[in-house]
Steps between C-alpha positions, in 0.01 A plus 500: 500500500641842403526786745229688302265200538568481875426867534192467292362228730572713814332802337193297401460394860500861614336693215289243331500697171712337232532803275634717783746228595622478138540881492695489829737239368541681163592823685741311731674345198524837323645665807756216538603531134544878536701461824722231343558711190596802700738302716679338214512824302660675790752227551584498131550874493700503818732210415538547129560874526777451750651223287504708179629801691796288626593350163461823313722695726816661354714371774396140506746238626504165326649201672653213298712188488828531313638188338291282726731569795514866598189642656446878465197621689363832611216615722204650309541879467126555517370289783122581483424168318704315764323671792154423349566135408804381701682403186765685294389594147835342377391164659168526333669553169732205562201275579329608181810441302540150633135411430509643147835352404510281194836353612351173636842331514653748746181573701612312812851663490347850444249441779788424745722793406221749469355374828825589664493838335140558612591412860793745487274777378234435762777489772618841380139626497452408862815682621 
């Protein structure tokens, strides 16, 4: 039984007018849709705007692995995205790069070295 069906049964017991019960459930569902939309819209605007601000900055640091051995890592210059999400925008980019990588043969190796890099970046961010 769905939540709406359970509510409908409870309302029928109290109101005993099916059309009014249907209207109440319809209004409840519309209000929930609106609240959900507003919440997700606000989160998208907040998180996405801070991410794009961070990556579009003129003084953006980019961490990297050199020759598979040397790790060069920097703290984010713009930390708004980090403060909002708890993750560096550089780490987010690394994760996306690993997920989208077409290099299936080296995926496990890349996961290991970029995992080390991501941990180093996050360590720096927490300092």
